[in-house]
C-alpha positions in Angstrom: 119.9 -32.1 -8.7 120.8 -28.9 -10.8 124.2 -29.4 -12.0 124.8 -25.5 -11.9 124.2 -25.5 -8.4 127.1 -26.5 -7.2 129.1 -24.3 -9.0 127.4 -21.0 -7.8 127.5 -22.1 -4.4 131.4 -22.6 -5.0 131.4 -19.4 -7.0 129.7 -17.6 -4.0 132.2 -19.1 -1.2 135.1 -18.4 -3.3 134.1 -14.3 -3.5 133.6 -14.4 -0.1 137.0 -15.5 0.9 138.6 -13.0 -1.3 136.2 -10.4 0.0 138.3 -7.9 3.4 137.3 -8.8 6.6 136.4 -5.5 7.5 134.2 -5.4 4.8 132.1 -8.7 5.8 131.7 -7.6 9.6 131.4 -3.8 9.2 129.5 -2.2 11.9 127.1 0.7 11.4 129.3 3.9 11.4 128.1 6.5 14.4 126.2 9.5 13.2 128.3 12.7 13.8 127.3 14.6 17.6 124.3 17.0 16.6 125.5 20.4 17.7 123.1 22.2 20.7 121.3 24.4 19.3 121.0 28.4 20.5 118.6 27.8 22.4 119.6 24.5 24.0 122.9 26.5 24.8 121.2 29.6 26.4 118.7 27.3 28.3 122.3 25.9 29.8 123.6 29.2 30.4 120.3 30.7 31.7 120.0 28.1 34.3 123.8 28.2 35.7 122.9 32.1 35.7 120.2 32.1 37.9 121.3 29.5 40.2 124.6 32.4 40.5 122.2 34.8 40.8 120.4 32.9 43.9 123.5 32.3 45.5 124.6 35.9 45.4 127.1 35.8 42.6 125.9 38.5 40.5 129.2 39.2 38.3 129.0 35.9 37.0 125.4 35.8 36.7 125.5 38.7 34.5 127.8 37.4 32.4 125.9 34.0 31.9 123.1 35.9 31.2 124.2 38.0 29.4 125.6 35.3 27.1 122.1 33.7 27.4 120.3 36.9 26.3 122.7 37.4 23.3 122.1 33.4 22.1 118.6 33.6 22.7 116.1 36.6 23.2 113.5 35.9 26.5 112.3 38.2 28.5 112.9 36.5 31.7 116.7 36.1 30.9 116.9 39.9 30.2 114.7 40.3 33.4 117.0 38.4 35.6 120.6 40.3 33.9 118.9 43.3 35.0 119.0 42.3 38.4 122.2 41.4 38.5 123.7 44.4 37.0 121.5 46.7 39.8 123.2 44.8 42.5 126.3 45.7 40.5 126.1 49.3 40.7 125.3 49.4 36.7 121.8 51.5 37.4 122.3 52.5 34.0 122.6 49.2 32.3 120.1 47.9 34.5 117.7 50.1 33.6 118.2 49.6 29.9 117.8 46.2 30.0 114.3 46.3 32.6 113.4 49.0 29.7 113.6 46.4 26.8 111.4 44.1 28.9 108.9 46.4 30.0 108.7 48.1 26.4 108.4 44.4 24.6 105.4 43.5 22.9 104.4 40.9 24.0 102.4 37.9 22.2 98.7 37.2 23.4 100.0 33.6 23.9 102.9 34.6 26.0 103.3 32.6 29.0 102.5 34.0 32.1 106.4 34.0 32.9 106.8 36.3 30.5 104.3 38.2 31.6 105.4 38.0 35.3 109.1 39.4 33.9 107.5 42.5 32.4 105.1 43.2 35.3 108.2 43.4 37.5 110.2 45.0 34.9 107.9 48.3 35.2 107.8 48.2 38.8 111.9 47.8 39.1 111.9 50.8 36.4 110.1 53.2 39.1 112.4 53.5 41.6 115.5 52.7 39.5 115.0 56.1 37.9 115.0 57.8 41.1 118.1 56.1 42.4 120.4 57.0 39.6 122.8 59.7 40.4 123.5 62.8 37.9 126.3 65.2 37.4 126.6 68.5 35.4 129.9 69.3 34.5 130.7 73.1 33.5 134.1 74.4 32.4 134.8 78.0 33.6 135.5 80.6 31.5 133.0 79.2 29.4 133.9 79.2 25.2 137.6 79.1 26.1 139.1 78.1 22.4 139.9 73.7 22.4 138.3 72.8 25.7 138.8 69.0 26.2 137.2 67.4 29.5 138.2 63.7 30.4 136.6 61.6 33.4 139.1 58.9 34.9 141.6 60.0 32.3 139.2 59.3 29.1 137.3 61.5 26.8 133.7 62.3 28.4 131.5 59.2 27.2 127.9 59.5 28.4 128.6 62.9 29.4 127.4 66.1 28.0 129.1 69.1 29.2 126.9 71.7 30.5 123.6 69.0 30.8 122.7 67.4 33.7 123.7 63.7 32.8 123.1 60.5 34.4 126.4 58.2 35.6 126.6 54.4 37.4 126.9 55.0 40.9 131.2 55.5 41.9 134.2 57.9 42.0 134.6 59.8 39.0 137.8 62.1 38.3 137.1 64.8 36.3 139.8 67.7 34.4 139.5 70.0 31.6 142.2 71.3 29.2 142.3 74.1 26.9 145.1 76.2 25.2 147.5 77.1 27.4 145.2 76.4 30.4 144.5 73.4 32.8 141.9 72.8 36.2 142.5 71.1 38.9 141.5 67.3 39.1 138.0 67.1 40.8 137.1 63.8 42.4 133.5 63.1 42.7 131.6 60.5 44.7 128.3 60.1 42.7 126.1 58.2 45.2 122.5 57.5 44.7 119.6 59.4 44.5 122.4 62.9 44.4 123.4 65.4 41.7 127.4 66.4 41.2 127.5 70.2 40.3 131.4 69.8 38.8 132.7 73.1 37.6 136.1 72.9 36.5 137.7 76.6 36.2 140.7 76.6 34.1 143.7 78.6 35.0 147.3 78.9 33.5 149.6 75.9 33.0 152.3 76.1 35.6 149.8 77.9 37.9 149.1 76.8 41.6 145.4 75.5 41.4 142.9 76.7 43.2 141.4 74.6 45.2 137.7 73.6 43.9 134.9 71.8 46.0 132.4 69.7 44.6 128.7 70.3 45.6 126.8 66.9 45.5 123.2 67.3 47.0 120.6 64.7 47.4 117.6 64.7 45.0 115.1 65.8 47.4 112.0 65.9 44.5 113.0 61.8 43.0 111.6 60.2 45.8 109.6 57.0 45.3 106.1 57.1 45.5 105.7 55.1 48.9 107.3 57.8 50.5 105.6 60.7 48.8 102.3 59.0 49.8 103.1 58.6 53.2 104.0 62.1 54.5 100.3 63.5 54.3 99.3 60.0 55.9 101.1 61.1 58.7 100.3 64.9 58.4 96.6 64.2 58.6 97.6 61.5 61.7 99.2 64.8 63.3 96.1 66.5 63.0 93.6 63.7 64.1 95.8 62.9 67.2 96.1 67.2 68.1 92.3 67.2 67.6 91.9 64.2 70.2 94.3 66.4 72.3 91.9 69.5 72.2 89.1 67.2 72.8 90.1 65.4 75.8 91.2 68.9 77.1 87.8 69.7 76.6 86.3 66.9 78.5 88.8 67.3 81.4 87.0 71.0 81.8 83.5 69.8 81.5 84.6 67.1 84.3 85.4 69.9 86.6 82.8 72.4 86.0 80.3 69.2 86.9 81.7 68.7 89.5 82.1 72.3 90.8 78.6 72.7 90.0 77.3 69.8 92.0 79.2 71.4 95.0 77.8 74.7 94.7 74.0 73.1 94.2 73.5 69.5 95.1 70.2 69.7 93.7 71.0 71.4 90.3 70.7 67.5 89.0 69.7 68.2 85.3 72.7 71.0 85.1 75.3 68.7 86.4 74.0 65.9 84.8 74.4 68.3 81.2 78.2 69.0 81.8 79.0 64.9 82.5 77.3 63.7 79.0 78.9 66.6 77.5 82.6 65.6 79.3 81.9 62.3 78.6 80.7 63.1 74.8 84.3 65.1 74.2 86.4 62.3 76.2 85.2 60.1 73.8 85.5 61.7 70.8 89.0 62.3 71.9 89.9 59.2 72.5 88.9 58.2 68.9 90.5 60.9 67.6 93.5 60.4 69.6 93.7 56.2 68.5 92.9 57.0 64.7 95.5 59.7 64.5 98.4 57.8 66.2 97.9 54.6 64.1 97.9 57.1 60.9 101.0 58.6 62.0 102.5 55.1 63.0 101.3 53.6 59.3 102.8 56.4 57.7 106.1 56.3 59.5 106.7 52.8 58.4 105.6 53.7 54.8 108.3 56.4 54.5 110.9 53.9 56.5 109.9 50.8 54.4 109.5 52.0 51.0 112.4 54.2 50.8 114.7 51.8 49.0 112.4 49.4 47.8 112.9 47.7 44.2 113.8 44.1 43.0 115.8 41.6 45.3 118.3 39.3 43.9 115.7 35.8 43.9 116.5 32.8 46.0 116.2 29.3 44.1 112.4 29.3 45.1 111.8 32.7 44.0 113.5 32.5 40.7 111.2 29.6 40.0 108.0 31.2 41.1 108.9 33.5 38.7 109.4 31.1 35.8 106.0 29.7 36.9 107.2 26.1 37.5 107.2 24.3 41.0 109.1 25.4 43.9 110.6 21.6 44.1 111.6 21.6 40.6 114.8 23.9 41.2 116.5 27.3 39.6 116.3 27.3 36.1 114.0 24.1 35.5 110.8 25.6 33.4 113.4 27.5 31.0 112.0 25.3 28.2 108.9 26.7 28.3 110.5 30.1 28.5 112.6 29.6 25.6 109.5 28.3 23.1 
């Protein structure tokens, strides 16, 4: 046996005895938790936001989806944000959201969900544009020095004096002031599809203010395409129905003539038969025209009633999943991994 071996073993045991216990038995330190990426955070917010949207909690949905979009852009997120904004009456903000999605240049390899969101945004813009109310604010007398106009107590924002400007639906109070002059405060209830003509008449300070009326009128030339198309359908149907009624009247006249002729001349079979044939022809044509015309009028009326207020509805859970391109059984927000890649 090598004489040096016991010495080596003794020194190793001595060193081990002197080493701190924690150094001997130390375990590997756990790695610090990795912070979730912006995409992961956006995914969580999107999932919560679409759930709130399906539950009709539009305010919460708009807040969550806005935060998700701020962290990581996705056309689907922006489309749903626009839907929530529209339900809250923020039509201008919804229009901006839908417009961004509609005008975005998608990659040729973009997912079906992105393409679907873009198509839905374009459809939403068509009706939304006609729904946004407008206001025209003017001050009289024109050219008064130092004129300032306030809306709800603040300087005009988004409204240009003397020009038709678009605003969200709601209640607004306007007032104009100039050097030694002030107008009455006018309150306007801006409803969808209307234009408000706000004329602020300046009067000397301290004098009784003249009662002023705000003219709010429907925007008649901005009907949705469905309603516009329904009008010629109803007109055509009405014309066909009238023509059918006229033909039925002629049929009755011919039938009466045939009966009278038979009473006068029982042997004039050919003439009576001819009159009967004419009555039958006019009757059949009249019934056909009246039936087609009535159907056209009914179809046009249904189009006019049902397509007047079209627009994207807040999706239910299954609808959200459908737009995302994932099975409905997966639930709201599932499949966001695909959308954010």
